[in-house]
Every structure is written in structure tokens, then in C-alpha cells.
C-alpha positions in Angstrom: 0.0 0.0 0.0 1.3 3.5 -0.9 -0.1 6.7 0.3 1.1 10.2 -0.4 0.3 12.9 2.1 0.9 16.6 1.2 0.9 19.1 4.0 0.5 22.8 3.1 0.9 25.5 5.8 1.4 29.2 6.0 2.4 31.8 8.5 1.9 35.6 8.9 3.5 37.6 11.7 2.2 40.9 13.0 4.6 43.8 12.4 6.7 41.9 9.8 6.4 42.1 6.1 8.5 39.0 5.5 9.5 36.0 7.6 13.2 35.3 7.4 15.7 33.0 9.3 15.9 32.3 12.2 12.2 33.0 12.7 11.2 30.8 9.7 13.1 27.9 11.2 11.3 28.3 14.6 7.9 28.5 12.9 8.6 25.4 10.8 9.3 23.4 13.9 6.3 24.9 15.7 4.1 24.0 12.6 5.3 20.5 12.4 4.7 19.9 16.1 1.2 21.3 16.0 0.2 19.6 12.7 1.4 16.1 13.9 -0.6 16.7 17.2 -3.7 17.6 15.3 -3.4 14.8 12.8 -3.3 12.3 15.7 -6.6 13.9 16.9 -8.1 13.3 13.4 -8.0 16.8 11.9 -7.0 17.4 8.3 -6.8 21.2 8.6 -6.5 23.8 11.4 -5.1 27.0 12.7 -1.5 27.7 13.8 -0.5 30.2 16.5 2.8 31.0 18.1 4.5 33.9 19.9 8.2 33.5 19.0 10.8 35.4 21.1 13.7 35.6 18.6 15.8 38.7 17.8 15.6 39.8 14.2 18.3 42.1 12.9 17.1 45.7 12.5 13.8 45.0 14.3 12.8 45.6 17.9 11.4 42.4 19.3 8.0 42.9 20.9 7.8 42.3 24.7 5.7 39.0 24.2 7.7 38.0 21.0 6.5 38.0 17.4 2.8 37.1 17.2 2.5 34.7 14.3 -0.6 33.0 13.0 -1.5 30.8 10.1 -3.1 27.5 9.1 -2.5 24.1 7.5 -4.3 21.6 5.4 -3.5 18.0 4.5 -4.2 16.5 1.1 -4.0 12.7 0.8 -3.6 11.1 -2.6 
């Protein structure tokens, strides 16, 4: 038996026009953790939310970190 699973996810962060490293790496890890958790619960789509406290060159880090939100969906073939 073969099964292909495609996971699509996206992020947007308040106060940032673009997401760059190392923030993108932290968000990827956060997304994978949450997506696996939700897949185990039977969901095939859902919301992502994280407040990442990482310094970004040239930007003042908000007190509670960068508020990022997004979503994911799973397509099985």
C-alpha cells in the first residue's frame, strides 16, 4: 500500500512584512509539532498560532515575542 500525504501550511506575523531566518526555522518546527498533534486527533486542517521570542536584525522584538498565526491543510492522494 502506498499513500502520499501533502501538507501545506502558511504563517503571517504581525509587524513583519516578511519572515526570514531564524524566525522561519522556529515557525517550521512549531508548525510540524502542531500539525502532527492535530493529525493524531483526526484533523486534516486547522489553525497555527505562536509567539516567537527571537531577535531579528534591525527590528525591535515585541515584549511578548513575534505574534504569528497561520493555518494548515492536508491532502491525501
